[in-house]
C-alpha positions in Angstrom: 132.5 169.8 124.3 129.8 167.6 124.7 127.7 168.8 128.2 128.6 164.9 129.8 132.1 165.5 128.8 132.3 169.1 130.4 130.5 167.5 133.8 133.1 164.7 134.1 136.0 166.9 133.0 137.6 167.7 136.6 138.8 170.6 138.2 142.2 171.1 136.6 140.6 171.0 133.0 137.5 173.1 134.1 139.9 175.7 135.6 141.9 175.9 132.4 138.9 176.2 130.0 137.6 178.9 132.3 140.8 180.8 132.0 141.1 180.3 128.3 137.4 182.0 127.9 136.3 178.1 126.8 133.6 178.4 129.1 132.1 180.2 132.0 131.4 179.7 135.4 127.8 180.3 135.6 127.5 177.9 132.5 129.3 175.2 134.2 127.2 175.9 137.6 124.1 175.9 135.6 125.2 172.4 134.2 125.5 170.9 137.8 122.5 172.1 138.9 120.6 170.9 136.3 122.5 167.9 136.7 121.5 167.5 140.5 118.2 168.5 140.1 117.9 165.2 137.8 119.9 162.8 139.6 120.4 163.5 143.1 116.6 162.5 144.0 117.9 158.9 143.8 121.4 159.4 144.8 121.0 161.8 147.9 124.6 163.0 147.4 123.7 166.4 149.0 122.2 167.9 151.9 121.7 171.1 150.7 122.1 172.8 147.3 123.3 176.8 147.2 122.3 177.1 144.3 121.4 180.9 144.2 124.5 181.7 146.0 126.3 179.4 143.7 125.3 181.6 140.8 126.1 185.0 142.1 129.3 183.7 143.1 130.1 182.2 139.4 128.9 185.6 138.0 131.6 186.9 140.2 134.1 184.6 139.0 133.4 185.4 135.4 133.6 189.3 136.1 137.4 188.7 137.9 137.8 186.4 135.1 137.3 189.3 132.5 139.8 191.3 134.6 142.4 189.4 134.6 142.2 187.2 137.6 144.4 183.9 137.6 143.4 182.4 140.6 143.9 178.5 140.4 140.5 177.4 141.1 138.8 180.5 139.8 135.0 179.6 138.9 135.4 175.8 139.4 132.2 174.3 140.9 132.7 171.8 144.0 130.9 170.6 146.8 132.0 170.4 150.5 131.4 167.9 153.2 129.1 168.7 155.7 131.5 168.8 158.0 132.9 171.9 157.4 131.7 175.7 158.1 130.5 177.3 155.0 129.5 180.7 156.5 125.2 181.6 156.9 124.9 177.6 156.2 124.3 174.7 158.8 126.7 172.4 159.8 125.0 169.3 160.5 127.6 166.5 160.9 125.0 164.2 159.5 122.9 164.4 162.4 119.3 166.1 163.8 121.5 167.0 167.0 123.2 169.8 165.0 122.9 173.8 166.4 122.6 176.8 164.3 124.0 178.5 161.1 127.8 178.8 160.8 128.9 182.5 161.5 131.8 182.1 158.9 134.1 179.7 156.4 136.4 177.7 158.4 140.3 177.8 157.4 139.6 175.0 154.6 136.4 176.4 153.1 137.9 180.0 153.3 141.0 178.5 151.2 139.4 176.8 148.6 137.1 180.1 148.1 139.9 182.7 148.5 141.7 180.3 145.3 138.3 181.2 143.4 136.0 177.9 144.0 132.4 178.3 143.9 130.6 175.9 146.0 127.6 174.2 145.0 126.2 172.9 148.5 126.8 170.6 151.0 127.4 166.6 150.8 126.0 164.0 153.2 127.5 162.1 155.5 126.6 159.3 158.1 126.1 160.6 161.7 129.0 162.3 163.4 131.2 160.5 160.4 131.5 157.4 162.1 130.7 154.5 159.3 132.0 153.2 156.4 128.4 153.7 154.7 126.2 157.2 154.3 123.0 156.6 155.8 121.0 158.0 158.6 117.4 158.8 160.1 118.5 162.6 159.6 119.1 162.6 156.4 118.2 159.3 154.6 120.4 156.9 152.6 123.3 158.2 150.2 123.5 155.9 147.1 126.2 154.4 144.8 126.2 156.0 141.1 127.6 152.8 140.1 124.9 150.6 141.5 122.2 152.5 143.6 121.8 149.2 145.9 125.2 149.7 146.8 127.0 152.1 149.3 129.2 155.0 148.2 130.9 154.6 151.4 131.3 156.7 153.8 131.8 158.8 156.0 132.5 161.5 153.0 129.8 159.3 150.9 128.0 162.0 149.8 131.1 163.8 148.4 132.1 160.5 146.9 128.6 160.3 145.1 128.4 163.6 143.7 131.8 163.4 142.2 131.2 160.0 140.7 128.2 161.1 139.0 129.3 164.4 138.0 127.4 166.7 140.2 130.5 168.6 140.8 134.1 168.8 139.3 135.4 167.7 143.2 134.4 167.8 146.4 136.3 167.9 149.9 136.5 165.0 152.2 137.8 164.0 155.4 139.5 160.9 157.1 139.5 160.1 160.5 139.9 156.1 159.7 139.6 155.7 155.9 136.8 158.2 155.1 138.6 159.7 152.2 139.5 156.7 151.1 136.8 154.1 151.6 134.6 156.3 149.3 136.8 156.9 146.7 137.2 153.1 146.2 133.4 152.6 146.6 133.0 154.9 143.8 136.1 154.8 141.4 137.7 157.5 142.4 140.8 159.0 144.0 141.4 159.8 147.5 144.7 161.0 149.1 144.7 161.0 153.0 147.5 163.7 153.1 150.1 163.6 155.9 148.6 164.5 159.3 148.3 168.4 159.4 149.1 168.8 156.1 145.6 170.4 155.6 144.0 173.4 157.2 144.9 172.0 161.0 142.9 174.6 162.6 139.8 173.4 161.2 140.1 170.1 162.6 141.4 171.1 166.1 142.6 167.7 166.7 139.6 165.6 165.7 139.6 162.0 167.0 142.7 163.0 169.0 144.8 163.6 165.9 143.4 161.0 163.7 141.8 163.0 161.2 142.9 164.9 158.1 141.0 166.8 155.7 141.4 166.1 151.6 139.5 165.7 148.8 137.8 163.0 146.6 138.3 163.6 142.4 138.1 161.7 139.3 141.8 162.1 138.5 145.1 162.8 140.3 145.9 166.0 138.5 142.5 167.3 140.3 143.6 166.0 143.8 147.0 167.7 143.2 145.7 170.8 142.4 143.2 171.0 145.4 146.1 169.9 147.7 148.4 172.8 146.4 145.6 175.1 147.2 144.4 173.5 150.4 148.0 172.7 152.1 149.0 174.4 155.0 152.5 173.1 154.7 153.4 173.0 150.8 156.5 171.3 149.2 159.3 173.0 147.6 157.9 171.7 144.4 153.8 172.0 144.1 152.0 168.9 144.0 150.6 169.4 140.5 154.4 169.2 139.2 154.9 165.9 141.2 151.7 164.7 139.6 153.0 164.9 136.0 156.4 163.7 136.7 156.7 159.9 136.4 158.7 158.3 139.2 161.6 156.5 139.3 161.8 152.8 139.6 160.1 152.0 142.8 160.1 148.9 144.7 156.5 147.9 146.3 155.5 145.7 148.9 152.3 143.9 148.2 150.0 142.8 151.3 146.9 141.5 151.7 147.6 140.6 155.2 144.7 143.0 157.4 145.9 144.3 160.8 143.3 143.2 163.2 141.1 141.1 163.1 142.4 138.4 160.6 140.0 138.5 157.7 140.1 137.1 154.0 140.0 139.1 150.8 137.1 138.8 148.3 138.3 136.8 145.6 137.3 139.7 143.2 139.3 142.0 144.9 142.4 140.4 145.2 142.1 140.2 141.4 141.9 143.6 141.3 144.6 144.4 143.3 146.9 141.8 141.3 146.0 143.7 138.5 147.2 147.0 139.8 150.4 145.0 140.7 151.0 143.6 137.6 150.3 147.4 136.1 153.2 148.5 138.3 155.4 145.8 137.2 154.5 146.7 133.5 155.5 150.2 134.1 159.2 148.7 135.3 158.5 148.9 139.1 159.5 145.6 141.3 156.4 144.5 143.3 157.2 141.8 146.3 154.9 140.3 148.3 155.9 141.5 152.1 153.8 142.1 155.5 153.9 145.1 157.6 154.4 144.4 161.2 151.2 145.6 162.3 151.8 143.9 165.8 149.2 145.9 168.5 148.8 149.1 166.4 145.4 149.2 166.6 145.9 149.6 170.4 146.8 153.3 169.5 143.9 153.6 167.2 140.8 152.5 168.7 140.8 154.3 172.1 141.5 157.4 170.1 138.6 156.5 167.6 136.3 155.7 170.6 136.8 158.7 172.6 136.5 161.0 169.6 133.3 160.1 169.0 132.0 160.4 172.6 133.7 164.0 172.7 132.0 164.8 169.1 128.3 163.5 170.7 128.7 165.7 173.9 129.5 168.9 171.5 126.4 168.6 169.8 123.9 171.4 170.7 120.9 168.6 170.6 122.8 165.4 172.1 119.5 163.6 172.7 118.4 163.3 169.1 121.4 161.6 168.1 120.2 158.0 166.6 120.6 155.0 168.9 123.8 153.3 167.5 125.3 156.9 167.5 124.8 157.2 171.6 126.1 153.5 171.5 129.7 154.6 169.9 129.4 157.5 172.5 128.9 154.7 175.6 131.5 153.1 174.1 134.0 156.3 173.9 133.0 157.2 177.6 134.0 153.9 178.7 137.7 154.6 177.5 140.0 155.3 180.8 141.8 158.4 180.3 144.8 156.4 181.0 144.5 154.2 178.4 144.0 157.0 175.8 147.3 158.7 176.8 148.7 155.2 176.7 147.5 155.2 173.0 148.8 158.8 172.1 152.3 157.7 173.9 152.6 154.8 172.3 151.6 156.2 168.7 155.7 156.3 167.8 156.5 153.2 168.8 154.1 151.4 166.5 155.0 153.9 163.6 158.3 153.2 163.8 157.8 149.2 163.7 155.5 149.9 160.7 157.8 152.3 159.1 160.5 149.5 159.1 158.8 148.4 156.0 159.7 151.4 154.1 163.8 150.5 154.6 163.5 148.2 152.0 160.4 149.6 150.0 159.0 152.5 148.6 155.4 152.0 148.7 153.0 149.6 149.9 150.2 148.1 148.0 147.0 146.8 149.9 143.4 147.1 149.1 141.4 149.5 150.8 138.3 146.9 151.5 137.9 143.3 152.2 134.7 143.4 149.7 133.5 145.3 147.0 131.0 147.9 148.3 128.6 146.7 150.5 124.8 147.3 150.5 124.0 151.0 150.8 122.1 150.1 154.0 124.4 147.5 155.1 124.5 148.3 159.1 121.2 149.9 159.3 119.3 149.6 162.6 122.2 147.4 164.0 124.0 147.8 167.4 127.1 150.1 167.8 128.8 146.8 168.3 127.7 144.7 165.6 128.3 147.6 163.2 131.6 147.9 164.5 132.8 144.5 164.2 131.1 144.2 160.7 133.3 147.8 159.6 136.1 146.2 161.0 135.8 143.0 158.8 135.2 145.2 156.0 137.7 148.1 156.0 140.8 147.1 157.9 143.1 148.0 155.7 143.1 151.9 156.4 142.6 153.2 159.9 146.2 151.9 160.8 148.0 154.8 158.3 145.4 157.4 160.3 147.2 156.3 163.5 150.7 156.9 161.9 149.7 160.0 160.4 151.7 159.3 156.9 149.9 159.8 153.4 147.7 157.1 151.8 146.3 157.1 148.9 143.3 155.4 147.2 143.1 154.9 143.5 140.6 152.9 140.9 141.8 149.4 140.5 140.1 147.2 137.8 136.3 146.9 138.5 134.8 143.6 139.4 133.3 141.2 136.8 129.7 143.0 137.4 131.2 146.7 136.8 131.3 147.4 140.8 134.8 149.9 141.6 137.3 148.4 143.7 140.2 150.7 145.3 143.7 150.2 145.7 145.5 151.7 148.7 149.3 152.9 148.0 150.8 154.1 151.5 154.2 156.3 151.7 156.3 156.9 154.4 156.0 160.5 155.9 155.6 163.7 153.7 155.2 160.8 150.7 152.2 163.2 149.1 154.9 163.7 145.9 155.5 160.2 145.6 152.2 158.7 145.7 151.0 161.5 143.2 153.8 161.0 140.8 153.0 156.8 140.9 149.1 157.3 140.8 149.3 159.5 137.7 151.5 157.2 136.1 148.7 154.4 136.8 146.0 156.3 136.0 147.5 156.8 132.6 148.2 152.7 132.2 144.7 152.2 133.8 142.4 154.8 132.4 140.2 154.9 135.1 139.3 158.7 134.6 137.2 157.4 131.3 135.2 155.0 133.2 131.6 156.7 134.0 128.6 155.0 136.0 125.4 154.5 133.9 123.2 157.0 135.2 
């Protein structure tokens, strides 16, 4: 196989090739380390590359394979977002305010390594995972492989840039208000926000008062399904990889361009791309009908938890004085959230979720954009205050955070790109425990739209 083809093959295919003896883990690690050396100077996807450690782990994986070990990710090189504890390495959360090295792997990383994954390094994120871009004074600007003047999104922007550029087979990500789906959208990747507590809840410890979940960014649906099978703390009766391989029955899909809050028009190029996904669904035999969720005041149960969660994270930092000015502004806003308002936001979640869930009495899935615009500039909100940044992000990424509040699963898949080649993400939202359905229809759309064949011109 051509070396570029091998780099972009994805986790599931690489696991199969290693299992069949067609490639070694060491060969894959050396391939990716070479690509990181050449390409990441401009992209800045990685905060740290743990190359020597990865080569040792790869040698161990190859020895295990030779002895007949059949772990699902044996020898597959992946990257880890720098919010996860990888024993012996710093966990910086994108800031200079970090403490000492992690004493051990957290549950999420431990599951992946136990399944045989080899970790190449830790990827960049904006400070405290706040932003929908990946930039900050501690570790610089991370850039989009499709257009390095644009952002790869955030907060899992380093992970998305690394996967899109073929610097790793897949990467971990997390999502508190869109931080898996936004980078997937910006970088032409698959990004599933799983059901709340589906993946390693012990690693999150109630992060952002229950808004945050863990997951992955990948090039194709099979990779996401395989990784979810490995990482899920509450796996389904049928493996997710099996669901991804099985086409869905005929579906009724609601299409909505209405933003929850504030009301924002969707850019014409994004609307055209989402319409193309709707047409593809119709061509596959599904019914697509324009219908809007009853959002109401659902953001009342989202925003207090988001701001208070940032304040909580800032207070936990070992050196909080080193936080950037904008982050301190977000933390001050969070510190002003009264305890009673936070309690009400938590209590009212069920009411808002029930109202939004009424849509799924008549429809199997909801289709929306991920963002109102194509990927914004790489440092779109750099140097701005917390308030101005928040307004800008609310107008750009209004479609994602509501589903963190409800806790139900949602996925970003690559829609047809804009006329100038910029990626666009389509969001599919399912009822509770709907990951199998999302993976099934996403895989069907992948075969139709052929997004895994597209690569950035690096």
